[in-house]
C-alpha positions as CSV (number, residue, x, y, z in Angstrom):
1,F,85.8,11.4,-23.9
2,D,85.4,14.8,-22.3
3,L,82.0,16.6,-22.2
4,G,83.0,20.1,-21.4
5,V,79.6,21.9,-21.8
6,D,76.3,21.2,-20.1
7,G,73.8,19.7,-22.4
8,E,76.4,18.6,-25.1
9,E,75.7,15.3,-26.8
10,W,78.2,12.8,-28.2
11,M,77.3,10.1,-30.7
12,V,79.3,6.9,-29.9
13,V,79.5,3.8,-32.1
14,A,79.8,0.9,-29.7
15,G,81.8,-2.3,-30.3
16,N,85.3,-3.6,-31.2
17,A,86.6,-3.1,-34.7
18,Q,86.6,-6.3,-36.8
19,T,86.7,-7.3,-40.5
20,V,83.4,-9.1,-41.1
21,E,81.2,-10.1,-44.0
22,V,78.8,-7.3,-44.9
23,Y,77.1,-8.8,-48.0
24,R,76.6,-12.2,-49.7
25,N,74.6,-13.1,-52.9
26,T,73.0,-16.4,-52.3
27,T,72.5,-17.0,-56.0
28,T,76.1,-16.4,-57.1
29,D,77.6,-17.3,-53.7
30,T,79.8,-14.2,-53.8
31,A,80.5,-12.1,-50.7
32,S,82.0,-8.7,-49.6
33,D,83.9,-7.9,-46.4
34,A,84.5,-4.6,-44.5
35,S,85.6,-3.3,-41.1
36,R,82.8,-2.8,-38.6
37,A,82.4,-2.1,-34.8
38,V,81.0,-5.4,-33.5
39,L,79.2,-6.2,-30.2
40,A,79.8,-9.9,-29.5
41,Y,76.9,-12.0,-28.0
42,Q,76.9,-11.7,-24.2
43,T,80.2,-9.9,-24.2
44,E,80.3,-6.6,-22.3
45,W,81.6,-3.5,-24.0
46,T,82.7,-0.5,-21.8
47,M,83.4,3.1,-22.7
48,T,85.1,5.4,-20.2
49,G,85.5,9.2,-20.1
50,S,85.2,12.3,-17.9
51,V,82.7,15.1,-17.3
52,T,83.3,18.6,-15.8
53,P,79.9,19.8,-14.4
54,G,79.0,23.4,-14.1
55,D,77.8,23.1,-10.4
56,G,77.9,20.6,-7.6
57,G,75.8,18.0,-9.2
58,Y,75.9,16.2,-12.5
59,S,74.1,13.6,-14.5
60,I,74.9,11.5,-17.6
61,D,72.2,10.0,-19.8
62,A,73.1,7.2,-22.2
63,R,70.7,5.6,-24.7
64,V,70.8,3.3,-27.7
65,I,69.9,5.2,-30.9
66,D,70.0,2.4,-33.4
67,H,71.9,-0.7,-34.3
68,T,72.9,-2.6,-37.5
69,L,72.2,-6.3,-37.9
70,Y,73.7,-8.7,-40.5
71,G,71.4,-11.4,-42.0
72,Q,68.7,-12.2,-44.5
73,D,66.1,-9.5,-44.6
74,G,63.5,-8.5,-47.2
75,S,65.6,-5.4,-48.0
76,C,68.5,-7.6,-49.1
77,S,66.5,-9.7,-51.7
78,E,66.9,-9.3,-55.4
79,I,64.1,-10.2,-57.9
80,W,64.5,-10.6,-61.7
81,T,62.9,-12.4,-64.7
82,D,64.6,-15.3,-66.5
83,D,63.7,-14.8,-70.1
84,T,65.8,-17.5,-71.7
85,D,62.5,-19.0,-72.8
86,P,60.5,-16.2,-74.4
87,E,57.3,-18.2,-74.3
88,E,57.4,-18.9,-70.6
89,P,59.5,-16.3,-68.7
90,V,60.2,-17.1,-64.9
91,E,60.5,-14.7,-62.0
92,L,63.5,-15.5,-59.8
93,T,64.4,-14.3,-56.3
94,S,67.7,-14.3,-54.5
95,D,67.4,-14.1,-50.7
96,N,70.7,-12.4,-50.0
97,F,72.6,-11.6,-46.8
98,C,73.2,-7.9,-46.0
99,E,73.4,-5.2,-43.3
100,Y,70.0,-3.6,-42.2
101,L,69.3,-0.9,-39.7
102,E,67.0,-1.4,-36.6
103,N,65.8,1.5,-34.3
104,N,64.3,-0.8,-31.6
105,D,65.1,-4.1,-30.0
106,D,62.9,-6.6,-28.2
107,Y,63.9,-5.3,-24.7
108,S,63.7,-1.5,-25.0
109,R,63.6,-1.0,-21.3
110,T,67.4,-1.8,-21.2
111,D,68.2,0.7,-23.9
112,S,68.9,3.6,-21.6
113,D,70.5,4.4,-18.3
114,D,71.8,7.4,-16.3
115,I,74.3,8.4,-13.7
116,Y,73.8,11.1,-11.1
117,G,76.7,12.4,-9.0
118,F,78.3,15.3,-7.2
119,S,81.6,16.6,-7.9
120,A,81.7,18.4,-4.6
121,L,79.4,19.0,-1.5
122,F,75.8,19.5,-2.6
123,H,73.0,20.5,-0.2
124,D,69.5,19.2,-0.9
125,I,66.4,18.3,1.1
126,R,63.3,17.2,-0.6
127,L,59.5,17.2,0.0
128,Q,58.6,13.7,-1.1
129,T,54.9,13.4,-0.6
130,L,51.9,15.5,0.5
131,T,49.0,13.5,1.9
132,V,45.5,14.3,3.0
133,A,44.1,11.8,5.5
134,Q,40.5,11.6,6.8
135,G,38.2,9.5,9.0
136,Y,39.2,10.9,12.4
137,S,36.9,11.8,15.3
138,A,35.9,15.4,15.6
139,D,38.7,16.0,18.2
140,G,41.3,14.4,15.8
141,S,41.6,11.1,17.6
142,G,41.4,7.7,16.0
143,E,42.8,6.3,12.8
144,P,42.3,7.5,9.3
145,T,39.9,5.6,7.0
146,S,41.0,7.3,3.7
147,V,44.3,8.7,2.5
148,V,44.7,10.8,-0.7
149,Q,48.2,11.7,-1.9
150,D,49.4,14.3,-4.4
151,G,48.7,13.2,-7.9
152,M,45.5,11.4,-7.0
153,D,42.3,13.0,-8.3
154,L,39.8,12.0,-5.6
155,D,37.1,13.8,-3.7
156,L,37.5,14.6,0.0
157,R,34.8,14.5,2.7
158,V,33.8,17.2,5.1
159,G,35.1,17.2,8.6
160,T,38.4,16.6,10.5
161,T,41.4,16.3,8.2
162,L,45.1,15.7,8.5
163,L,47.7,17.3,6.2
164,H,50.9,15.3,6.2
165,A,54.2,15.8,4.4
166,N,57.2,13.3,4.1
167,V,60.6,14.9,3.8
168,G,64.1,13.6,3.3
169,H,67.9,14.4,3.1
170,F,69.1,14.0,-0.5
171,G,72.3,16.0,-0.3
172,S,75.8,14.6,-1.2
173,D,76.8,14.2,2.4
174,V,74.1,12.9,4.8
175,N,76.4,13.8,7.7
176,K,75.7,17.4,7.0
177,M,72.6,17.6,9.2
178,V,69.9,20.1,8.0
179,E,67.4,22.0,10.1
180,W,64.0,22.2,8.4
181,G,60.3,23.1,8.7
182,V,57.2,22.8,6.6
183,V,54.7,25.6,5.9
184,F,51.2,24.3,5.1
185,T,48.8,26.7,3.3
186,V,45.1,25.9,3.1
187,T,42.8,28.0,0.8
188,D,39.1,27.4,1.6
189,P,36.2,27.7,-0.9
190,A,35.8,31.4,0.0
191,G,39.4,32.1,-1.0
192,T,40.7,32.6,2.5
193,E,44.2,31.4,3.1
194,T,45.4,29.9,6.4
195,T,49.0,28.9,7.1
196,Y,50.3,26.3,9.5
197,N,54.0,25.7,10.5
198,A,55.0,22.2,11.5
199,D,58.2,20.1,11.8
200,D,56.9,17.0,13.5
201,C,53.9,14.5,13.5
202,P,53.4,12.9,16.9
203,T,49.8,11.6,16.1
204,G,47.4,11.1,13.2
205,L,49.4,8.9,10.7
206,A,51.7,6.1,11.6
207,P,54.6,6.0,12.3
208,S,54.6,8.9,14.7
209,Y,57.5,11.3,14.3
210,T,59.3,13.7,16.7
211,H,61.3,16.5,15.2
212,R,65.0,15.8,14.3
213,L,67.6,17.2,12.0
214,L,67.6,15.6,8.5
215,G,70.8,13.6,8.0
216,T,73.0,11.3,10.2
217,F,74.9,12.2,13.3
218,G,78.4,11.0,13.3
219,G,80.2,13.3,15.8
220,Q,79.8,14.4,19.4
221,G,78.0,17.7,18.9
222,T,74.9,19.0,20.5
223,P,72.2,17.4,18.3
224,Q,72.3,13.9,19.5
225,E,69.5,12.7,17.2
226,A,69.1,13.0,13.4
227,D,67.3,11.0,10.7
228,V,67.6,10.9,7.0
229,F,63.8,11.1,6.7
230,G,61.1,12.9,8.6
231,S,57.5,14.1,8.5
232,A,55.3,17.0,9.5
233,C,51.6,17.3,9.9
234,V,48.8,19.5,11.0
235,M,45.2,18.5,12.1
236,L,42.4,20.6,10.7
237,N,39.4,20.2,13.0
238,N,36.8,22.2,14.9
239,D,36.6,25.6,13.1
240,A,39.2,24.5,10.6
241,A,37.5,21.3,9.6
242,L,36.7,21.1,5.9
243,T,33.4,22.2,4.5
244,V,31.8,21.7,1.1
245,G,33.6,23.2,-1.8
246,E,37.0,23.4,-3.6
247,Y,40.2,23.4,-1.4
248,K,43.8,24.1,-2.3
249,F,46.5,22.5,-0.1
250,E,50.1,23.7,-0.4
251,A,53.2,22.4,1.4
252,D,56.6,24.2,1.3
253,L,59.7,22.7,2.8
254,N,62.0,25.3,4.2
255,F,65.9,24.8,4.4
256,L,66.8,26.6,7.7
257,G,70.5,25.8,7.9
258,V,73.2,23.2,8.4
259,W,74.5,22.1,11.8
260,D,78.1,23.2,12.2
261,T,79.6,20.4,14.3
262,T,82.8,22.4,14.8
263,A,81.2,25.5,16.1
264,D,78.3,23.5,17.7
265,R,75.7,25.8,16.2
266,L,73.3,26.1,13.2
267,D,74.9,27.7,10.2
268,E,72.0,29.6,8.6
269,S,74.1,30.9,5.7
270,V,74.0,27.6,3.9
271,A,71.1,27.2,1.4
272,D,69.3,24.4,-0.4
273,E,70.9,24.0,-3.8
274,K,67.9,22.5,-5.4
275,T,64.6,24.1,-4.3
276,S,62.4,22.8,-7.1
277,N,61.6,19.6,-5.1
278,N,60.6,21.5,-2.0
279,R,56.9,22.2,-2.9
280,K,53.7,20.2,-3.4
281,V,50.2,21.5,-4.3
282,M,46.9,19.7,-4.3
283,T,43.5,21.1,-5.4
284,L,40.6,18.8,-4.4
285,D,36.8,19.0,-4.1
286,V,35.2,18.4,-0.7
287,V,31.8,16.8,-0.7
288,N,29.4,16.1,2.2
289,N,28.1,12.5,2.6
290,Q,24.6,12.0,4.0
291,P,24.3,10.2,7.3
292,T,23.0,6.7,7.0
293,V,20.4,5.2,9.4
294,L,21.4,1.5,9.9
295,S,18.5,0.6,12.2
296,M,15.6,2.0,14.1
297,T,14.4,-0.1,17.0
298,M,11.4,0.1,19.3
299,F,11.9,-1.9,22.5
300,N,8.2,-2.2,23.5
301,T,6.6,-5.6,22.8
302,G,3.0,-6.5,22.3
303,D,0.1,-4.2,21.4
304,L,0.2,-0.5,22.2
305,V,-2.7,1.0,24.1
306,V,-3.2,4.7,24.8
307,T,-3.8,4.1,28.5
308,Q,-0.7,2.0,29.1
309,E,1.7,3.1,31.8
310,S,4.9,2.1,30.2
311,P,6.4,4.7,27.8
312,L,7.5,4.0,24.3
313,E,11.3,3.5,24.0
314,F,13.2,3.9,20.7
315,D,16.8,3.8,19.6
316,V,18.4,4.6,16.3
317,L,21.8,3.5,15.0
318,A,23.2,6.0,12.4
319,F,26.6,6.3,10.7
320,D,28.3,9.1,8.8
321,V,31.7,8.5,7.1
322,D,32.5,12.2,7.8
323,C,31.8,11.7,11.6
324,V,33.0,8.3,12.6
325,D,32.4,8.6,16.3
326,G,28.9,10.1,15.8
327,N,29.4,13.1,18.1
328,C,28.7,15.5,15.2
329,L,25.3,14.0,14.4
330,T,22.1,15.7,15.6
331,Y,18.9,13.8,16.1
332,T,15.4,15.2,15.9
333,W,12.4,13.1,16.9
334,T,8.8,13.7,15.8
335,V,5.3,12.1,16.0
336,D,3.2,12.9,13.0
337,D,5.6,15.9,12.3
338,V,5.2,17.3,15.8
339,E,8.6,17.5,17.5
340,L,9.1,15.6,20.7
341,G,10.7,18.1,23.0
342,M,11.9,15.5,25.5
343,C,13.9,13.7,22.8
344,G,16.7,14.5,20.5
345,G,20.2,16.0,20.8
346,V,23.7,15.3,19.7
347,G,25.5,12.0,19.7
348,A,24.5,8.8,21.5
349,T,22.1,10.7,23.9
350,G,20.1,12.1,21.0
351,A,19.9,8.7,19.3
352,Q,17.5,7.4,22.1
353,C,14.0,8.6,22.7
354,T,11.5,7.7,25.4
355,F,8.0,9.3,25.6
356,Q,4.5,8.6,26.9
357,I,1.6,7.8,24.6
358,L,-0.9,10.7,24.4
359,P,-4.4,10.7,23.1
360,E,-3.4,12.8,20.2
361,H,-1.1,10.1,19.0
362,M,-3.9,7.7,18.1
363,T,-4.5,5.7,16.1
364,N,-1.8,5.3,13.4
365,P,1.1,7.7,14.3
366,R,4.3,7.9,12.4
367,V,7.4,8.2,14.7
368,A,10.3,9.7,12.7
369,V,13.9,10.6,13.5
370,T,15.9,13.0,11.4
371,V,19.7,12.6,11.6
372,S,21.7,15.8,10.6
373,D,25.4,16.3,10.3
374,D,27.3,19.6,10.9
375,N,27.1,20.5,7.3
376,G,23.4,20.3,6.8
377,A,23.0,16.8,5.2
378,T,20.0,14.9,6.7
379,T,18.5,11.5,6.6
380,T,15.1,10.5,8.0
381,E,13.9,7.1,9.1
382,Y,10.4,6.4,10.4
383,M,8.2,3.7,12.0
384,D,4.4,3.5,11.6
385,L,2.6,2.4,14.8
386,I,-0.9,1.2,15.7
387,I,-2.1,2.7,19.0
388,W,-5.4,1.3,20.3
389,N,-8.0,3.5,22.0
390,D,-9.1,2.2,25.4
391,V,-12.6,3.1,26.7
392,T,-15.0,1.7,29.3
393,A,-18.6,2.8,28.6
394,D,-21.0,2.6,31.6
395,S,-24.8,2.9,32.0
396,T,-27.0,2.1,35.0
397,T,-30.6,1.0,34.8
398,A,-33.0,3.2,36.8
399,D,-35.2,0.6,38.4
400,S,-33.1,-2.5,38.9
401,G,-29.9,-0.6,39.6
402,I,-27.8,-2.8,37.4
403,L,-24.5,-1.2,36.2
404,V,-23.6,-2.3,32.6
405,S,-20.0,-1.7,31.6
406,Y,-18.5,-2.3,28.1
407,A,-14.7,-2.2,28.0
408,L,-13.4,-1.7,24.5
409,Q,-9.9,-1.4,22.9
410,Y,-10.4,-0.3,19.4
411,S,-8.8,1.6,16.5
412,A,-10.8,4.7,16.3
413,T,-11.0,8.0,18.2
414,T,-14.8,8.3,18.0
415,P,-16.2,8.2,21.5
416,F,-17.8,4.9,22.5
417,T,-21.0,5.0,24.7
418,I,-23.8,2.6,25.6
419,T,-27.3,2.9,26.8
420,A,-28.9,0.4,29.3
421,T,-32.5,0.8,30.3
422,D,-35.0,-1.4,32.3
423,A,-37.1,-3.7,30.1
424,D,-40.4,-5.6,30.7
425,T,-39.7,-9.0,32.2
426,S,-43.2,-10.5,31.5
427,G,-42.0,-11.8,28.1
428,F,-39.3,-13.8,29.8
429,A,-41.3,-16.0,32.2
430,G,-41.1,-19.8,32.1
431,M,-38.3,-19.6,29.6
432,E,-36.4,-22.6,28.3
433,L,-32.7,-21.8,28.0
434,P,-30.4,-23.6,25.5
435,G,-28.2,-26.2,27.1
436,Y,-30.2,-26.3,30.3
437,T,-33.4,-28.1,31.4
438,G,-36.3,-26.6,33.2
439,N,-38.1,-23.3,33.0
440,Y,-36.8,-20.0,34.3
441,D,-38.3,-16.6,35.2
442,A,-36.5,-13.4,34.6
443,V,-35.8,-11.1,37.6
444,A,-34.6,-8.2,35.4
445,A,-34.3,-7.3,31.8
446,I,-32.1,-4.6,30.2
447,D,-32.5,-3.1,26.8
448,F,-28.9,-2.6,25.6
449,S,-27.9,-0.2,22.8
450,P,-24.3,0.9,21.8
451,A,-23.8,4.3,20.1
452,T,-21.5,2.7,17.5
453,S,-20.5,-0.8,16.3
454,Y,-17.1,-1.9,15.2
455,E,-15.9,-4.7,12.9
456,A,-13.7,-7.3,14.5
457,S,-10.7,-6.1,12.4
458,G,-10.8,-2.8,14.3
459,V,-11.1,-4.4,17.8
460,L,-8.2,-5.4,20.0
461,T,-10.1,-6.7,23.0
462,H,-13.6,-6.2,24.4
463,G,-15.7,-7.5,27.2
464,M,-18.6,-6.6,29.5
465,T,-19.4,-6.6,33.2
466,F,-22.8,-6.5,35.0
467,T,-22.8,-5.3,38.5
468,V,-26.1,-6.6,40.0
469,P,-27.7,-6.1,43.4
470,K,-27.5,-9.5,45.2
471,S,-31.1,-9.0,46.3
472,L,-32.2,-9.8,42.7
473,I,-30.5,-13.1,42.4
474,E,-30.1,-14.6,45.9
475,S,-31.5,-18.1,46.3
476,G,-31.0,-19.7,49.7
477,T,-27.6,-18.7,51.3
478,G,-25.6,-18.4,48.1
479,V,-25.5,-15.9,45.4
480,E,-26.7,-17.5,42.2
481,G,-28.3,-16.4,38.9
482,S,-27.2,-16.0,35.3
483,V,-27.2,-13.3,32.6
484,W,-28.3,-14.0,29.0
485,F,-28.0,-11.9,25.9
486,N,-31.1,-12.1,23.7
487,Q,-31.4,-11.1,20.0
488,G,-34.6,-12.5,18.4
489,S,-34.8,-16.2,19.2
490,M,-31.0,-16.4,20.1
491,Y,-29.9,-16.6,23.7
492,Q,-26.3,-16.5,24.7
493,L,-25.1,-17.1,28.3
494,V,-22.7,-14.6,29.8
495,D,-19.6,-16.5,31.0
496,G,-19.5,-18.1,34.4
497,P,-21.1,-17.5,37.8
498,P,-21.1,-14.1,39.5
499,A,-18.4,-12.9,41.9
500,D,-18.6,-10.6,44.9
501,S,-17.9,-7.0,44.1
502,S,-14.6,-5.8,45.5
503,T,-16.0,-2.4,46.4
504,D,-19.6,-3.1,47.5
505,P,-20.6,-6.3,49.4
506,T,-24.2,-5.9,48.4
507,M,-23.4,-6.3,44.7
508,S,-22.3,-9.2,42.5
509,V,-20.4,-8.9,39.3
510,F,-20.9,-11.0,36.1
511,T,-18.0,-10.9,33.6
512,W,-18.2,-11.6,29.9
513,D,-15.0,-11.8,27.9
514,L,-16.0,-11.4,24.3
515,P,-14.0,-13.1,21.5
516,V,-11.3,-11.0,19.8
517,D,-12.4,-12.1,16.4
518,Q,-16.0,-11.0,16.9
519,N,-17.6,-7.7,16.0
520,T,-18.7,-5.5,18.9
521,L,-22.2,-6.2,20.2
522,T,-25.2,-4.7,18.5
523,A,-28.4,-3.8,20.2
524,G,-30.2,-6.5,22.1
525,T,-31.6,-7.4,25.5
526,F,-29.8,-8.8,28.5
527,V,-32.0,-11.0,30.7
528,L,-31.2,-11.8,34.3
529,F,-32.5,-15.1,35.7
530,G,-32.4,-15.9,39.4
531,G,-31.4,-19.2,40.9
532,S,-29.1,-21.8,39.5
533,L,-29.1,-23.4,36.1
534,E,-29.7,-27.1,35.7
535,E,-27.5,-28.8,33.1
536,A,-29.4,-30.0,30.1
537,M,-29.7,-33.6,28.9
538,P,-29.3,-34.8,25.3
539,P,-32.5,-34.2,23.2
540,S,-35.5,-36.5,23.7
541,A,-36.5,-36.0,20.1
542,G,-35.0,-38.4,17.5
543,I,-35.0,-38.7,13.7
544,Q,-37.8,-40.5,11.8
545,G,-38.8,-40.8,8.1
546,F,-35.3,-40.1,6.8
547,S,-34.7,-40.5,3.0
548,A,-31.7,-39.7,0.8
549,A,-32.1,-39.7,-3.0
550,A,-30.0,-38.7,-6.0
551,G,-31.2,-35.5,-7.7
552,E,-30.4,-34.0,-11.1
553,G,-26.9,-32.7,-11.8
554,G,-25.3,-34.9,-9.1
555,T,-27.3,-33.3,-6.2
556,L,-28.2,-35.3,-3.1
557,V,-31.7,-34.7,-1.7
558,M,-32.4,-35.5,2.0
559,N,-35.7,-35.3,3.9
560,W,-36.5,-36.2,7.5
561,D,-38.8,-35.6,10.4
562,V,-38.6,-35.9,14.2
563,T,-40.2,-38.1,16.8
564,A,-41.1,-35.3,19.2
565,Q,-41.1,-31.5,19.5
566,M,-37.6,-30.1,19.7
567,S,-36.6,-27.7,22.6
568,L,-34.9,-24.4,22.4
569,G,-31.2,-24.8,21.6
570,E,-31.6,-28.1,19.8
571,R,-30.6,-28.4,16.2
572,F,-29.9,-30.9,13.4
573,I,-26.3,-32.1,12.6
574,M,-25.8,-33.7,9.2
575,E,-22.7,-35.5,8.0
576,I,-22.1,-36.4,4.3
577,C,-19.2,-38.8,3.9
578,D,-17.4,-40.7,1.0
579,E,-16.5,-43.7,3.2
580,A,-14.7,-45.4,0.3
581,Q,-12.1,-42.6,0.1
582,D,-12.4,-41.3,3.7
583,A,-12.9,-44.3,6.0
584,N,-12.8,-42.1,9.2
585,C,-14.9,-39.4,7.6
586,D,-12.2,-36.8,8.5
587,M,-13.1,-34.8,5.3
588,A,-16.8,-35.2,5.6
589,A,-19.1,-32.3,4.9
590,L,-20.9,-31.2,8.1
591,K,-24.1,-29.2,8.2
592,D,-25.9,-27.5,11.1
593,F,-29.6,-26.7,10.8
594,T,-32.1,-25.1,13.1
595,S,-35.2,-27.1,14.2
596,E,-37.3,-25.6,11.4
597,V,-35.3,-27.2,8.6
598,K,-36.3,-30.7,7.6
599,T,-35.0,-31.0,4.1
600,Y,-31.6,-30.3,2.4
601,T,-30.2,-30.5,-1.1
602,H,-26.5,-31.0,-1.3
603,P,-25.1,-29.2,-4.4
604,G,-23.7,-31.3,-7.3
605,I,-20.6,-29.2,-7.4
606,S,-19.6,-30.9,-4.2
607,T,-20.2,-34.5,-5.4
608,T,-18.5,-36.9,-7.9
609,H,-20.6,-38.9,-10.4
610,G,-21.0,-42.5,-9.4
611,T,-19.7,-42.0,-5.9
612,T,-21.9,-43.5,-3.1
613,Y,-22.2,-41.2,0.0
614,T,-23.3,-42.1,3.5
615,V,-25.5,-39.5,5.0
616,T,-26.5,-39.2,8.7
617,V,-28.6,-36.7,10.5
618,E,-29.3,-36.4,14.3
619,V,-30.8,-34.1,16.8
620,C,-28.2,-32.5,19.1
621,N,-27.8,-29.8,21.8
622,D,-24.9,-28.7,23.9
623,A,-25.2,-31.7,26.1
624,G,-25.1,-34.3,23.3
625,C,-27.2,-36.0,20.6
626,N,-30.2,-38.3,20.5
627,G,-29.4,-41.9,19.7
628,Q,-32.1,-42.3,17.1
629,I,-30.5,-41.0,13.9
630,G,-31.3,-41.0,10.3
631,I,-28.9,-42.8,8.0
632,G,-28.8,-43.7,4.3
633,N,-26.6,-44.3,1.3
634,V,-27.1,-42.4,-2.0
635,T,-25.1,-42.5,-5.3
636,A,-24.6,-39.2,-7.1
637,D,-25.8,-39.1,-10.7
638,K,-24.6,-36.4,-13.0
639,E,-25.5,-38.0,-16.4
640,V,-29.1,-36.5,-16.6
641,D,-29.4,-33.0,-15.4
642,G,-33.0,-32.4,-16.5
643,D,-32.2,-29.6,-18.9
644,G,-32.9,-31.4,-22.2
645,M,-36.7,-31.6,-23.0
646,M,-39.0,-32.9,-25.7
647,T,-41.6,-30.4,-26.9
648,N,-44.3,-30.1,-29.6
649,L,-45.0,-33.8,-29.8
650,I,-47.2,-34.6,-32.8
651,A,-48.9,-37.9,-33.8
652,Q,-49.8,-38.5,-37.5
653,S,-51.6,-41.7,-38.6
654,S,-50.2,-43.6,-41.6
655,A,-52.3,-44.0,-44.8
656,D,-53.3,-47.7,-43.9
657,G,-54.0,-46.7,-40.3
658,S,-51.5,-49.2,-38.8
659,M,-48.9,-46.7,-37.5
660,W,-48.5,-43.4,-35.8
661,T,-45.6,-41.3,-36.9
662,M,-44.5,-39.3,-33.8
663,T,-42.4,-36.2,-34.3
664,W,-41.1,-33.6,-31.8
665,T,-38.6,-30.9,-31.2
666,T,-36.0,-30.6,-28.4
667,T,-34.9,-27.8,-26.2
668,G,-32.0,-27.3,-23.8
669,D,-28.8,-29.3,-23.5
670,I,-29.3,-32.8,-24.9
671,S,-25.6,-33.8,-24.9
672,D,-26.1,-36.1,-21.9
673,I,-29.3,-37.8,-23.3
674,S,-28.6,-41.3,-24.7
675,S,-32.2,-42.1,-25.9
676,W,-35.9,-41.1,-25.9
677,R,-38.9,-43.2,-24.8
678,V,-42.4,-42.6,-26.2
679,C,-45.3,-44.1,-24.2
680,Y,-49.1,-43.9,-24.6
681,S,-52.3,-44.7,-22.8
682,T,-56.0,-44.0,-23.0
683,N,-57.1,-40.5,-22.2
684,D,-58.3,-41.3,-18.7
685,V,-57.2,-39.0,-16.0
686,A,-57.6,-41.8,-13.5
687,T,-55.0,-43.9,-15.3
688,A,-51.4,-42.8,-15.3
689,I,-49.2,-43.5,-18.3
690,E,-47.0,-46.5,-17.7
691,K,-43.4,-45.8,-18.6
692,T,-42.5,-49.5,-19.3
693,G,-44.1,-52.3,-21.2
694,S,-45.8,-52.8,-24.6
695,K,-47.2,-49.3,-24.7
696,C,-43.6,-47.7,-24.9
697,T,-41.3,-47.4,-27.8
698,D,-37.6,-46.5,-27.5
699,V,-35.7,-44.2,-29.9
700,A,-32.1,-45.4,-30.0
701,S,-30.7,-42.0,-31.1
702,A,-31.0,-39.0,-28.9
703,T,-30.9,-36.7,-31.9
704,A,-33.6,-38.4,-34.1
705,P,-36.8,-36.4,-33.6
706,T,-39.2,-39.1,-34.9
707,V,-40.4,-42.7,-34.4
708,D,-43.2,-45.0,-35.7
709,V,-45.5,-46.5,-33.1
710,M,-47.9,-49.4,-33.8
711,Q,-51.5,-48.3,-33.4
712,P,-53.3,-50.1,-30.5
713,T,-56.0,-52.6,-31.3
714,F,-58.3,-51.4,-28.5
715,T,-60.8,-48.6,-29.0
716,G,-60.7,-45.3,-27.2
717,T,-59.1,-41.9,-27.3
């Protein structure tokens, strides 16, 4: 064949001419034959021809339009009615063989092909891809973390960006080396166009490329290096870095000439014969991602106190996908929204902050750091702290010259002050002190009063010191004495013996470290006794008259007395134990009573019905316990709780005078009463009613409010 005109089409029937069967009736077994072009199974058929293109390049497209198959198909069938029997006609079908047309086959991807070629020398270079790469440092160093090519509809990020173009030689003769260049045009959100010329890409996107001619070098001319493919790129950073908005990126590949190997020069008169593949355009949105704070760390350990010498040290770790190296992130540090001037800045330096605690930072400051990128996006992270106030309140008594100091670390900014004044010592003569034997006379007394008291939850540490003139407490050659805190009848010893003052040899210092889980002291009196304390012995008083009995509702009732008068600081210790279930009494109930208490009722809620408890009580002090103890066993009884009662009891004599019919009403809960008992006696106040014997009658039912009682034979009321 000969296609002489561009775009002309020629319909070709493929196959070799043969006479074949084209129809067969399966009912009559008759057939018809005809000549057809036949493609044999797995036998190749070839058509040859020529084409005369209108320019240097040509292309031929071939595709299968349709094909005819021979076989049994629904379109070949014949249907008719056999009416030889009028009463029962029969519908008959003949599934015949015939030719039928198909427009598609099962493997349509093999139904077309094309041929491209050149009838003569054809010059063509092509811009293959335009790529936008991001993820670099602000200076353009590093590797990209995201790549978007033309045809991809994805958002870009703000910051440093690489425009990259791949080019190639697609002419008919790759030995015809082509000089080239790429012009990149960037249109920013404001509509401003900026152009960049490039013909190489040494860094930014692998592999790196140094400019060469496009093609292959086969001779000995000047350009010793050439390559069929190349690339060009430009880095947009600093002022050219992308900001938020819509950007248009254009790349145009310029054909600059062909190297003439004979003349050893560039022939600029030769042009690209196919310019439609020399341009790529991408229009993409640029968005700004917020910085992310990964962690905020304070390096100080332990509790923070306003007077501490060590400063607070912080570090924050932040990340921004638009600023991988972090050098475009700015950090601003604040305490309770007040900026810390000594902290902050750009990059790693700004991510660290060190500052001294100030009084205005108390007591629950919030330390915050705001991380900002170059495009205004911010993220704030904060840490709430507890900073304890630290105060030492002092007061000196006028007469005795004792300096009282109260050191307090607490969670408040209210000033803490104390008042210490001389008190009358006459009420503290011949004193018995808990845990010690003997009698002691006070050498000084101080009325103590704090301006404010604080709960234990608001106290970190507290303690007191008493700086006392040695002349008040000297006994013999050594410095002795003790300080006691008195509130009502309670006396508490200030820890340990005195120590010499480090600043004044005439003074001694008593130190009292108060428990951290205790409220601050309220008003009371500190009493200073001279001389040494004599350790106490266990109490001389013991237990006598001890009893333990079951009470109503499962209660246990204990009573006791002592053999002698108890001394100050002595107390009762009681143990209630279920020895059957707790042989070592590890779970026993322990009670502590002052010397005035000599009876105790253990609640029924803490006992089990029918369980026998062992109860002991003894007299103890800090030195030990007296050996004479009270001990007893008692069984808890919860069956009768005393709530159900009989009221309105009435006796009515029978007609023959032999019986009394007793009736009554009940009140309260009678669910735990199994029976009633009615007893009588003469109306003699000196004679108590006996609750057993012949003068009592039992009522078997707890709910029956009546019983007949035989009248007595003796006379009386």
